[in-house]
KEDREN-859990 format. One record per residue (C-alpha): residue number from 1; residue in one letter; chain; z, y, x. Coordinates in Angstrom, 3 decimals. Layout:
% KEDREN-859990
   pos   code   unit          z          y          x
   NUM      A      A          Z          Y          X
...
***
This chain:
% KEDREN-859990
   pos   code   unit          z          y          x
     1      X      A    -13.828     28.559    -11.430
     2      X      A    -11.926     29.643     -8.343
     3      X      A    -10.813     26.952     -5.941
     4      X      A     -7.107     26.074     -6.207
     5      X      A     -4.880     27.698     -3.627
     6      X      A     -1.755     25.575     -4.134
     7      X      A     -0.337     22.388     -5.640
     8      X      A      2.770     21.877     -7.750
     9      X      A      4.662     18.603     -7.923
    10      X      A      5.811     17.670    -11.444
    11      X      A      8.963     15.574    -11.890
    12      X      A      7.798     12.470    -13.797
    13      X      A     10.841     11.882    -15.999
    14      X      A     11.265     15.428    -17.321
    15      X      A      7.858     17.012    -16.590
    16      X      A      9.438     20.029    -14.892
    17      X      A      7.982     21.580    -11.704
    18      X      A      9.728     20.486     -8.523
    19      X      A      8.013     22.275     -5.636
    20      X      A      4.823     24.163     -4.829
    21      X      A      2.908     24.020     -1.584
    22      X      A      0.187     26.499     -0.591
    23      X      A     -3.127     25.243      0.776
    24      X      A     -4.482     26.569      4.080
    25      X      A     -7.789     28.357      4.276
    26      X      A    -10.691     26.544      5.936
    27      X      A    -10.177     28.711      9.014
    28      X      A     -6.475     27.825      9.149
    29      X      A     -7.264     24.129      8.710
    30      X      A     -9.867     24.329     11.449
    31      X      A     -7.258     25.859     13.761
    32      X      A     -4.767     23.074     12.997
    33      X      A     -7.326     20.375     13.771
    34      X      A     -8.348     22.066     17.027
    35      X      A     -4.724     22.287     18.146
    36      X      A     -4.300     18.628     17.305
    37      X      A     -7.311     17.694     19.418
    38      X      A     -6.038     19.673     22.413
    39      X      A     -2.524     18.241     22.092
    40      X      A     -3.844     14.684     21.865
    41      X      A     -5.349     14.840     25.327
    42      X      A     -1.967     15.623     26.838
    43      X      A     -0.137     13.145     24.605
    44      X      A     -2.467     10.316     25.602
    45      X      A     -1.387     10.782     29.228
    46      X      A      2.292     10.262     28.397
    47      X      A      3.143      6.759     29.660
    48      X      A      3.248      4.129     26.921
    49      X      A      6.886      3.267     27.651
    50      X      A      7.850      6.900     27.078
    51      X      A      5.933      7.048     23.792
    52      X      A      7.707      3.878     22.659
    53      X      A     11.090      5.378     23.659
    54      X      A     10.307      8.422     21.516
    55      X      A      9.465      6.046     18.682
    56      X      A     12.965      4.549     18.882
    57      X      A     14.470      8.047     18.892
    58      X      A     12.391      8.779     15.796
    59      X      A     14.001      5.801     14.039
    60      X      A     17.425      7.230     14.868
    61      X      A     16.463     10.666     13.553
    62      X      A     14.952      9.293     10.366
    63      X      A     17.992      7.084      9.741
    64      X      A     20.174     10.191      9.708
    65      X      A     18.270     11.367      6.615
    66      X      A     18.970      8.146      4.699
    67      X      A     21.438      9.584      2.204
    68      X      A     19.206     12.509      1.231
    69      X      A     15.996     10.597      0.613
    70      X      A     16.674      8.347     -2.443
    71      X      A     17.227     11.078     -5.039
    72      X      A     14.563     13.295     -3.481
    73      X      A     12.062     10.442     -3.750
    74      X      A     13.001      9.763     -7.373
    75      X      A     12.410     13.395     -8.282
    76      X      A      8.951     13.259     -6.739
    77      X      A      7.540      9.968     -8.031
    78      X      A      9.960      8.587    -10.604
    79      X      A     11.197      5.302     -9.127
    80      X      A     14.838      4.523    -10.057
    81      X      A     17.143      5.946     -7.430
    82      X      A     18.910      2.618     -6.997
    83      X      A     15.681      1.063     -5.691
    84      X      A     14.726      3.704     -3.134
    85      X      A     17.003      2.522     -0.294
    86      X      A     14.793     -0.565     -0.199
    87      X      A     11.794      1.549      0.745
    88      X      A     13.795      3.212      3.511
    89      X      A     14.876     -0.176      4.893
    90      X      A     11.309     -1.450      4.753
    91      X      A     10.056      1.686      6.461
    92      X      A     12.508      1.239      9.333
    93      X      A     11.815     -2.500      9.611
    94      X      A      8.082     -1.891      9.945
    95      X      A      8.645      0.899     12.465
    96      X      A     10.879     -1.302     14.605
    97      X      A      8.448     -4.191     14.515
    98      X      A      5.400     -2.115     15.442
    99      X      A      7.368     -0.632     18.338
   100      X      A      8.481     -4.091     19.453
   101      X      A      4.882     -5.304     19.847
   102      X      A      3.383     -2.073     21.175
   103      X      A      3.415     -2.977     24.870
   104      X      A      1.836     -6.387     24.375
   105      X      A     -0.665     -5.100     21.807
   106      X      A     -1.795     -2.173     23.946
   107      X      A     -1.653     -3.856     27.345
   108      X      A     -4.800     -4.410     29.377
   109      X      A     -6.472     -7.705     28.577
   110      X      A     -7.045     -9.328     31.957
   111      X      A     -9.651    -11.973     32.740
   112      X      A     -9.330    -14.828     35.181
   113      X      A    -11.831    -14.113     37.933
   114      X      A    -11.780    -17.465     39.708
   115      X      A    -15.397    -17.877     38.602
   116      X      A    -16.317    -14.486     40.088
   117      X      A    -14.610    -13.966     43.478
   118      X      A    -14.600    -10.333     44.567
   119      X      A    -14.512     -8.950     41.052
   120      X      A    -11.786     -7.621     38.787
   121      X      A    -12.419     -7.357     35.068
   122      X      A    -10.218     -6.272     32.187
   123      X      A    -10.293     -4.600     28.772
   124      X      A     -8.218     -1.474     28.187
   125      X      A     -7.115     -0.141     24.802
   126      X      A     -7.722      3.631     24.638
   127      X      A     -6.793      6.033     21.822
   128      X      A     -9.397      7.231     19.360
   129      X      A     -8.335     10.896     19.411
   130      X      A     -7.297     12.621     16.179
   131      X      A     -6.398     10.339     13.265
   132      X      A     -6.249     11.702      9.713
   133      X      A     -3.852      9.669      7.543
   134      X      A     -4.160     10.207      3.793
   135      X      A     -1.078      8.669      2.169
   136      X      A     -0.393      7.711     -1.475
   137      X      A      2.578      8.542     -3.690
   138      X      A      3.727      5.107     -4.892
   139      X      A      5.320      3.895     -1.635
   140      X      A      4.822      7.012      0.497
   141      X      A      7.070      6.027      3.394
   142      X      A      6.120      2.352      3.523
   143      X      A      2.388      3.019      3.471
   144      X      A      2.282      5.971      5.865
   145      X      A      4.330      4.228      8.558
   146      X      A      1.670      1.501      8.696
   147      X      A     -0.746      3.938     10.325
   148      X      A      1.152      7.008     11.525
   149      X      A      3.550      5.419     13.987
   150      X      A      1.066      2.942     15.558
   151      X      A     -1.497      5.737     15.878
   152      X      A      0.977      7.930     17.742
   153      X      A      2.233      5.133     19.976
   154      X      A     -1.376      4.271     20.858
   155      X      A     -1.857      7.851     22.117
   156      X      A     -3.558      9.496     19.161
   157      X      A     -2.614     12.738     17.455
   158      X      A     -2.005     12.452     13.700
   159      X      A     -2.758     14.726     10.789
   160      X      A     -0.708     13.460      7.843
   161      X      A     -1.833     14.418      4.351
   162      X      A      0.639     13.273      1.672
   163      X      A     -0.078     12.940     -2.019
   164      X      A      0.598     16.157     -3.969
   165      X      A      3.185     14.082     -5.840
   166      X      A      5.273     13.360     -2.725
   167      X      A      5.011     16.317     -0.331
   168      X      A      8.546     15.997      1.036
   169      X      A      7.893     12.516      2.422
   170      X      A      5.346     13.593      5.016
   171      X      A      7.443     16.610      5.922
   172      X      A     10.482     14.415      6.585
   173      X      A      8.376     11.973      8.596
   174      X      A      7.047     14.757     10.811
   175      X      A     10.464     16.404     11.122
   176      X      A     12.059     13.191     12.383
   177      X      A      9.228     12.733     14.886
   178      X      A      9.485     16.249     16.292
   179      X      A     13.286     16.021     16.462
   180      X      A     12.770     12.855     18.492
   181      X      A     10.613     14.777     20.956
   182      X      A      7.031     14.248     19.753
   183      X      A      5.144     17.547     20.303
   184      X      A      4.590     19.516     17.115
   185      X      A      0.804     19.690     17.414
   186      X      A      0.621     15.912     17.882
   187      X      A      1.984     15.290     14.363
   188      X      A      1.086     17.847     11.712
   189      X      A      1.406     17.747      7.923
   190      X      A     -1.471     18.981      5.789
   191      X      A     -1.262     19.815      2.083
   192      X      A     -4.891     19.917      0.984
   193      X      A     -7.046     20.308     -2.081
   194      X      A     -9.774     17.679     -2.573
   195      X      A    -12.327     20.078     -1.091
   196      X      A    -10.180     20.741      1.966
   197      X      A     -9.514     17.009      2.358
   198      X      A    -13.281     16.453      2.467
   199      X      A    -13.563     19.220      5.057
   200      X      A    -10.931     17.495      7.194
   201      X      A    -12.572     14.079      6.859
   202      X      A    -15.896     15.534      7.977
   203      X      A    -14.483     17.678     10.787
   204      X      A    -16.113     16.776     14.130
   205      X      A    -12.728     16.662     15.891
   206      X      A    -11.291     14.119     13.454
   207      X      A    -12.118     10.748     14.954
   208      X      A    -10.701      8.297     12.413
   209      X      A     -9.516      8.380      8.799
   210      X      A     -6.927      6.007      7.334
   211      X      A     -6.821      6.247      3.549
   212      X      A     -4.493      4.458      1.144
   213      X      A     -5.042      4.973     -2.561
   214      X      A     -7.374      4.262     -5.440
   215      X      A    -10.845      2.768     -5.264
   216      X      A    -12.293      6.055     -6.523
   217      X      A    -10.433      7.962     -3.820
   218      X      A    -11.588      5.484     -1.190
   219      X      A    -15.187      5.864     -2.300
   220      X      A    -14.874      9.649     -1.972
   221      X      A    -13.470      9.353      1.563
   222      X      A    -16.181      6.873      2.554
   223      X      A    -18.911      9.121      1.151
   224      X      A    -17.533     12.156      2.993
   225      X      A    -17.323     10.221      6.268
   226      X      A    -20.866      8.872      5.941
   227      X      A    -22.205     12.365      5.320
   228      X      A    -20.381     13.757      8.372
   229      X      A    -22.245     14.086     11.690
   230      X      A    -21.942     11.083     13.952
   231      X      A    -20.239      7.795     13.083
   232      X      A    -16.645      8.211     11.946
   233      X      A    -14.269      5.262     11.633
   234      X      A    -12.627      4.756      8.235
   235      X      A     -9.936      2.320      7.081
   236      X      A     -9.441      1.906      3.344
   237      X      A     -6.352      0.328      1.759
   238      X      A     -7.203      0.368     -1.937
   239      X      A     -6.162     -1.174     -5.224
   240      X      A     -5.653     -4.681     -6.478
   241      X      A     -5.566     -6.840     -9.568
   242      X      A     -3.442     -9.465     -7.919
   243      X      A     -3.295    -12.917     -9.521
   244      X      A     -0.625    -15.602     -9.543
   245      X      A     -1.062    -19.267    -10.406
   246      X      A      1.850    -21.351    -11.667
   247      X      A      1.165    -25.007    -10.888
   248      X      A      2.460    -27.884    -12.986
   249      X      A      5.244    -28.707    -10.504
   250      X      A      6.576    -25.148    -10.089
   251      X      A     10.291    -24.386    -10.433
   252      X      A      9.908    -22.346    -13.620
   253      X      A     13.243    -20.509    -13.545
   254      X      A     12.690    -19.332     -9.983
   255      X      A      9.010    -18.589    -10.528
   256      X      A      9.516    -16.570    -13.718
   257      X      A     12.187    -14.366    -12.133
   258      X      A     10.155    -13.751     -8.975
   259      X      A      6.954    -12.975    -10.856
   260      X      A      8.689    -10.563    -13.226
   261      X      A      9.987     -8.635    -10.224
   262      X      A      6.556     -8.793     -8.578
   263      X      A      4.925     -7.409    -11.701
   264      X      A      7.435     -4.771    -12.837
   265      X      A      9.132     -3.375     -9.730
   266      X      A      8.339      0.337     -9.383
   267      X      A      6.952      0.144    -12.937
   268      X      A      4.130     -2.024    -11.629
   269      X      A      2.868      0.839     -9.475
   270      X      A      2.083     -1.159     -6.389
   271      X      A     -1.327     -2.056     -5.013
   272      X      A     -0.101     -5.651     -4.580
   273      X      A      1.836     -5.933     -7.850
   274      X      A      1.196     -9.108     -9.823
   275      X      A     -1.081     -8.021    -12.680
   276      X      A     -2.416    -11.323    -14.040
   277      X      A     -0.856    -14.767    -14.218
   278      X      A     -2.526    -18.118    -14.808
   279      X      A     -0.307    -21.017    -15.882
   280      X      A     -1.083    -24.714    -15.861
   281      X      A     -1.358    -25.869    -19.475
   282      X      A      1.385    -28.477    -19.046
   283      X      A      4.033    -25.810    -18.314
   284      X      A      2.564    -22.798    -20.119
   285      X      A      4.714    -23.121    -23.259
   286      X      A      7.880    -23.435    -21.168
   287      X      A      7.032    -20.661    -18.708
   288      X      A      5.988    -17.820    -21.021
   289      X      A      9.281    -17.483    -22.999
   290      X      A     11.285    -17.483    -19.753
   291      X      A      9.111    -14.735    -18.333
   292      X      A      9.175    -12.567    -21.484
   293      X      A     12.926    -12.894    -21.897
   294      X      A     13.557    -11.496    -18.409
   295      X      A     11.248     -8.563    -19.098
   296      X      A     13.162     -7.721    -22.280
   297      X      A     16.305     -7.166    -20.197
   298      X      A     14.876     -4.204    -18.279
   299      X      A     16.608     -0.854    -18.722
   300      X      A     14.041      1.915    -19.158
   301      X      A     15.370      5.414    -18.715
   302      X      A     16.329      8.347    -16.517
   303      X      A     15.559      7.188    -12.966
   304      X      A     18.334      9.319    -11.490
   305      X      A     20.932      7.050    -13.156
   306      X      A     22.080      4.014    -11.216
   307      X      A     21.929      1.665    -14.238
   308      X      A     18.189      2.308    -14.751
   309      X      A     15.860     -0.305    -13.252
   310      X      A     12.614      0.817    -14.878
   311      X      A     11.614      4.456    -14.561
   312      X      A      8.628      6.448    -15.807
   313      X      A      5.170      6.040    -14.393
   314      X      A      3.947      8.836    -12.202
   315      X      A      2.241     11.085    -14.773
   316      X      A      1.356     11.649    -18.413
   317      X      A     -2.266     10.787    -17.692
   318      X      A     -1.274      7.490    -16.099
   319      X      A      0.964      6.625    -19.060
   320      X      A     -1.830      7.322    -21.537
   321      X      A     -4.294      5.195    -19.587
   322      X      A     -1.873      2.252    -19.436
   323      X      A     -1.081      2.437    -23.158
   324      X      A     -4.788      2.496    -23.971
   325      X      A     -5.423     -0.595    -21.843
   326      X      A     -2.696     -2.457    -23.753
   327      X      A     -3.913     -1.187    -27.120
   328      X      A     -7.497     -2.183    -26.379
   329      X      A     -6.393     -5.676    -25.380
   330      X      A     -4.401     -6.126    -28.591
   331      X      A     -7.368     -4.957    -30.664
   332      X      A     -9.478     -7.561    -28.852
   333      X      A     -7.064    -10.368    -29.728
   334      X      A     -4.223    -10.256    -27.200
   335      X      A     -0.661    -10.752    -28.422
   336      X      A      2.223     -8.572    -27.219
   337      X      A      5.491    -10.451    -26.600
   338      X      A      7.869     -7.565    -25.848
   339      X      A      8.913     -5.275    -28.736
   340      X      A      8.792     -1.569    -27.889
   341      X      A     11.704     -0.655    -30.185
   342      X      A     14.630     -1.037    -27.760
   343      X      A     12.786      0.857    -25.036
   344      X      A     11.798      3.625    -27.444
   345      X      A     15.417      3.948    -28.495
   346      X      A     16.524      4.175    -24.859
   347      X      A     14.356      7.172    -24.001
   348      X      A     13.842      8.782    -27.406
   349      X      A     10.065      8.954    -27.183
   350      X      A      7.208      7.181    -25.448
   351      X      A      4.096      9.010    -26.628
   352      X      A      3.736     12.304    -24.837
   353      X      A      5.998     11.205    -21.973
   354      X      A      5.510      9.336    -18.709
   355      X      A      7.691      6.492    -19.976
   356      X      A      5.855      3.243    -20.669
   357      X      A      7.579      0.253    -22.220
   358      X      A      7.111     -2.974    -20.243
   359      X      A      4.721     -5.413    -21.856
   360      X      A      3.679     -9.054    -21.536
   361      X      A      0.346     -9.997    -23.094
   362      X      A     -0.844    -13.491    -23.943
   363      X      A     -4.055    -14.726    -25.568
   364      X      A     -5.849    -12.632    -22.981
   365      X      A     -9.173    -13.352    -21.292
   366      X      A    -11.548    -11.862    -18.758
   367      X      A    -13.490     -9.834    -21.299
   368      X      A    -10.433     -7.547    -21.497
   369      X      A     -9.917     -4.649    -19.096
   370      X      A     -6.241     -5.573    -18.760
   371      X      A     -7.295     -8.732    -16.896
   372      X      A    -10.074     -7.180    -14.831
   373      X      A     -9.213     -3.587    -13.912
   374      X      A     -6.124     -2.316    -12.146
   375      X      A     -3.366     -1.341    -14.582
   376      X      A     -0.874      0.172    -12.125
   377      X      A      1.825      0.021    -14.755
   378      X      A      4.533     -2.256    -16.226
   379      X      A      2.102     -4.638    -17.913
   380      X      A      1.006     -8.179    -17.119
   381      X      A     -1.373    -10.605    -18.813
   382      X      A     -0.629    -14.339    -18.856
   383      X      A     -3.583    -16.632    -19.444
   384      X      A     -3.548    -20.296    -20.339
   385      X      A     -7.165    -20.769    -21.229
   386      X      A    -10.559    -19.322    -20.755
   387      X      A    -13.021    -22.131    -21.263
   388      X      A    -12.147    -24.636    -19.956
   389      X      A     -8.347    -24.692    -19.969
   390      X      A     -6.563    -23.942    -16.700
   391      X      A     -5.785    -27.575    -16.082
   392      X      A     -6.745    -27.995    -12.446
   393      X      A     -6.408    -26.095     -9.212
   394      X      A    -10.150    -25.569     -9.009
   395      X      A    -10.302    -23.833    -12.372
   396      X      A     -7.378    -21.633    -11.358
   397      X      A     -9.162    -20.661     -8.150
   398      X      A    -12.241    -19.664    -10.149
   399      X      A    -10.151    -17.456    -12.437
   400      X      A     -8.256    -15.880     -9.556
   401      X      A    -11.490    -15.078     -7.729
   402      X      A    -13.123    -13.644    -10.855
   403      X      A    -12.208    -10.064     -9.958
   404      X      A    -13.721     -7.063     -8.188
   405      X      A    -10.491     -6.860     -6.165
   406      X      A     -9.130     -9.007     -3.353
   407      X      A     -5.793     -7.832     -1.987
   408      X      A     -3.225    -10.611     -2.480
   409      X      A     -2.788    -13.767     -4.523
   410      X      A      0.181    -16.079     -4.975
   411      X      A      0.564    -19.768     -5.760
   412      X      A      3.789    -21.168     -7.188
   413      X      A      4.634    -24.822     -6.647
   414      X      A      7.549    -27.011     -5.620
   415      X      A      6.685    -27.223     -1.944
   416      X      A     10.159    -28.475     -1.019
   417      X      A     10.177    -31.531     -3.279
   418      X      A      6.461    -32.187     -3.259
   419      X      A      4.989    -32.095      0.275
   420      X      A      1.516    -32.736     -1.145
   421      X      A      1.649    -29.325     -2.783
   422      X      A      1.627    -27.670      0.628
   423      X      A     -1.724    -29.264      1.362
   424      X      A     -2.930    -28.150     -2.064
   425      X      A     -1.803    -24.622     -1.248
   426      X      A     -3.791    -24.610      1.993
   427      X      A     -6.848    -25.433     -0.080
   428      X      A     -6.158    -22.231     -2.046
   429      X      A     -5.892    -20.314      1.227
   430      X      A     -9.382    -21.400      2.230
   431      X      A    -10.978    -20.658     -1.134
   432      X      A     -9.291    -17.491     -2.427
   433      X      A    -11.104    -14.232     -1.698
   434      X      A     -8.089    -12.107     -0.787
   435      X      A     -6.503    -10.513      2.255
   436      X      A     -3.157    -12.302      1.801
   437      X      A     -2.214    -15.569      0.100
   438      X      A      1.443    -16.207     -0.722
   439      X      A      3.262    -19.427     -1.490
   440      X      A      6.299    -18.961     -3.765
   441      X      A      6.586    -15.233     -3.142
   442      X      A      4.591    -12.075     -3.887
   443      X      A      4.448     -8.290     -3.608
   444      X      A      5.634     -8.218      0.006
   445      X      A      4.311     -7.006      3.353
   446      X      A      5.430     -8.772      6.512
   447      X      A      4.794     -6.388      9.433
   448      X      A      3.940     -9.332     11.694
   449      X      A      0.990    -10.199      9.442
   450      X      A     -2.233     -8.251      9.112
   451      X      A     -2.396     -6.176      5.930
   452      X      A     -5.982     -6.122      4.722
   453      X      A     -8.135     -6.514      1.643
   454      X      A    -11.597     -7.660      0.670
   455      X      A    -14.057     -6.608     -2.025
   456      X      A    -12.871     -3.401     -3.776
   457      X      A     -9.440     -3.681     -2.189
   458      X      A    -10.812     -2.063      0.942
   459      X      A    -11.455     -2.779      4.592
   460      X      A     -9.682     -2.397      7.873
   461      X      A     -6.318     -3.699      9.037
   462      X      A     -2.840     -2.250      9.367
   463      X      A      0.395     -3.785     10.646
   464      X      A      0.593     -6.708     13.096
   465      X      A     -1.047     -6.552     16.516
   466      X      A     -4.398     -6.086     14.756
   467      X      A     -3.203     -2.741     13.394
   468      X      A     -3.287     -1.382     16.940
   469      X      A     -6.849     -2.637     17.404
   470      X      A     -7.967     -0.442     14.515
   471      X      A     -6.455      2.655     16.125
   472      X      A     -7.907      2.203     19.611
   473      X      A    -11.204      1.646     21.420
   474      X      A    -11.761     -1.411     23.558
   475      X      A    -12.921     -0.090     26.941
   476      X      A    -14.285     -2.683     29.358
   477      X      A    -13.562     -2.212     33.066
   478      X      A    -15.743     -4.100     35.567
   479      X      A    -14.825     -3.747     39.254
   480      X      A    -16.720     -5.166     42.184
   481      X      A    -14.271     -5.400     45.063
   482      X      A    -16.315     -7.168     47.730
   483      X      A    -19.631     -5.549     48.606
   484      X      A    -20.627     -7.695     51.551
***
């Protein structure tokens, strides 16, 4: 079979083609990477303050596109158009924050030399070179800004490969950067087949790869990098099966509403979406009906309509996989709490489409895939008991840690009225095997905090001052001033 020469983006809600992009040849890709490497050397000599100033101009240029992006994004990946301005705001907030800390994060680290008169010592952050950023489709702007802008500000050149589902996002990102004054060869967009992506990962002039996506995709990138000559840096932001624990003293109305949003926003297609919930037995019977009732109010339908708050999932294949996970759980004893009928009536058909009705499953356990493997859809399992019953914090911690993933976890308790619960929460922080632990919130990235995962959720760090560390080398400088 001949290698593919192009990719076509399919609109999720109507399955019609949106746009086609042609792949480069290996020779053309090689030329792009070489130009990037040459341009990076010049770019790295641009003073940091000037690079930061260009970053602020980029924000201005991108902001001018704000009215065009929401519908365009919906057509690419299916999220309701009313929710897309939130991604734009988050994108700009992260960009502003990473620019605000750039000088301090990239400044020389000086050492007090009172113990060594006649010497000067410091550590300098230097760019890696060419950084390949492979971005996902589910939050294409929010995820790509985590790496692209800090990499550029640090003095690297960037090759940005978007998902085939969201090609316009990378093109807009690069357009705003070049309009701001960033040289064209310093930021280049690549539409690549899997084979060409492997070629780029393994290219000797690509110094670092930042990948956000599935575990399978991350494994492929890691394998390609390991098989490349030399020792190539790789950061992997992968999937999650993020748990929540509702303690006995939680505010149930608040908690139910927040967890529904954390589980079903973007049709559950978020790496840090809440996918499994454990509830203390004393409040389980009160919590579950509240949660299910909120889910029943969702409006599934055409994502281009403002009244829709639950759109299709990204593809037919994804929809089929999600439905099978739910069906398998029900066959194994799980109980579905949300009738499909109203959602079926709203869209006319579910089978054979990318529409998936939201679902809440109870009577679930860890023998079921729906509680162990990433769903990436509008489905959540709520568990009261395994054996023994979830009746103490320690048992909840064991259940939350019983996963191959470790991205985020959240604990819900009345920290305002019960100060002791804050101490209990800090015990969770020390024992949970995740990159982030939330108290009374979920499904959120604060750019001042390091975004990272453990286990199958990946490795490496983006955002915060530590995100700059990942995109630079630490070069030690040791000067002997006095020679007599």
